[in-house]
matplotlib code that plots the C-alpha trace (Angstrom):
import matplotlib.pyplot as plt

x = [20.7, 19.0, 15.1, 12.5, 11.5, 8.3, 7.6, 9.1, 5.5, 1.9, 1.2, 4.3, 3.0, 4.3, 7.6, 8.6, 12.2, 13.7, 17.2, 20.0, 20.8, 17.0, 18.1, 21.3, 19.8, 17.1, 19.5, 21.2, 17.9, 17.5, 20.6, 19.8, 19.5, 16.2, 16.6, 19.2, 19.1, 20.7, 20.7, 20.3, 23.3, 25.2, 23.3, 25.0, 28.3, 28.1, 27.4, 29.9, 27.4, 24.4, 23.5, 21.0, 18.9, 19.1, 18.6, 15.2, 14.0, 14.8, 12.9, 10.2, 9.1, 10.5, 10.6, 7.4, 8.5, 11.5, 11.9, 12.3, 11.3, 15.1, 16.2, 15.7, 16.8, 19.7, 18.5, 16.3, 12.8, 10.4, 9.3, 6.7, 3.5, 4.3, 5.3, 2.7, 3.4, 7.2, 7.2, 5.3, 8.2, 10.6, 9.1, 8.6, 12.5, 13.6, 15.2, 16.7, 14.5, 14.5, 11.9, 12.6, 11.7, 8.6, 7.6, 7.9, 9.3, 12.9, 15.4, 18.4, 20.8, 24.0, 22.7, 20.4, 23.3, 24.1, 28.3, 27.4, 29.7, 28.1, 26.2, 28.3, 27.0, 28.3, 30.6, 29.3, 32.3]
y = [-13.8, -16.7, -17.3, -19.2, -20.2, -21.2, -16.9, -15.9, -17.2, -16.9, -20.9, -22.2, -25.9, -25.7, -24.1, -26.0, -24.7, -22.3, -22.9, -22.0, -19.9, -18.3, -17.8, -15.7, -13.2, -12.4, -12.4, -9.3, -7.7, -7.1, -5.4, -3.1, 0.3, 2.7, 4.5, 2.8, 0.4, -2.7, -3.5, -7.7, -7.7, -5.7, -8.6, -11.5, -9.9, -9.4, -13.0, -13.8, -16.1, -16.4, -13.4, -11.1, -13.2, -15.6, -12.9, -11.6, -15.1, -16.0, -12.1, -12.3, -16.2, -15.5, -11.9, -10.5, -10.9, -8.9, -5.0, -6.1, -2.2, -2.3, -4.3, -2.9, -2.6, -1.0, 1.8, 2.9, 2.1, 1.0, -2.7, -3.0, -3.8, -2.7, 0.7, 2.6, 0.4, 0.9, 4.7, 4.9, 3.2, 5.4, 8.5, 6.6, 5.8, 9.4, 7.4, 9.4, 9.8, 11.5, 12.7, 11.1, 13.1, 11.2, 12.4, 9.2, 8.6, 6.7, 5.9, 8.4, 5.3, 7.9, 8.8, 5.6, 3.0, 1.1, -0.2, -2.8, -1.1, -0.4, 2.8, 5.5, 7.2, 8.0, 5.9, 5.6, 4.8]
z = [21.8, 21.7, 19.9, 19.8, 15.9, 16.3, 16.8, 13.5, 11.5, 12.2, 11.0, 13.5, 13.1, 9.1, 10.1, 13.4, 12.5, 10.2, 8.3, 9.9, 7.2, 7.5, 11.2, 11.0, 8.4, 10.8, 13.6, 11.1, 10.8, 14.1, 14.5, 12.3, 14.5, 14.2, 11.3, 8.9, 6.5, 4.6, 1.6, 0.7, -1.0, 2.4, 4.5, 2.6, 2.5, 7.0, 6.7, 4.5, 2.6, 0.0, -2.0, -2.1, -4.0, -0.9, 1.6, -0.3, 0.1, 3.3, 4.4, 1.9, 3.7, 7.2, 7.4, 8.6, 12.5, 12.5, 11.3, 7.7, 6.7, 7.3, 4.8, 1.4, -2.5, -3.1, -5.2, -1.5, -3.5, -1.1, -1.3, -3.5, -2.5, 1.5, 0.5, 2.5, 6.1, 5.2, 4.6, 8.1, 9.6, 8.3, 9.2, 12.9, 13.0, 11.1, 7.9, 5.5, 2.7, -0.6, -3.2, -7.0, -9.7, -10.3, -6.9, -4.6, -1.9, -2.1, 0.7, 0.8, 1.0, 1.2, 5.0, 5.5, 4.8, 7.8, 7.6, 10.7, 13.1, 17.0, 17.4, 18.4, 21.7, 25.0, 27.2, 31.0, 33.0]

ax = plt.figure().add_subplot(projection="3d")
ax.plot(x, y, z, "-o")
ax.set_aspect("equal")
plt.show()
């Protein structure tokens, strides 16, 4: 899938070309199916480079135009400062959630986590 890097940010002139690592991180985020999530560490492992902090930094700076709510913390806590927007997306996509002891909503990581395998479904012949 080829993309135009300039469409990734609201101020394209400020970032005329994305670093290659960022492009790879954003590509993975776009592959995550609706209703599923990957952790920052999962994305780094999928890429075979960087780590959770590098993925988090790439998503924080450039992730707005991709499904950012699908790249998450491993504990299932919703992204601080974006909880309401993320929760709306999770509900819309039927992402598995659970209620924490403090009453807050969290991702049900056991059920929501995606391993990167192609989605199973009927095959057409």
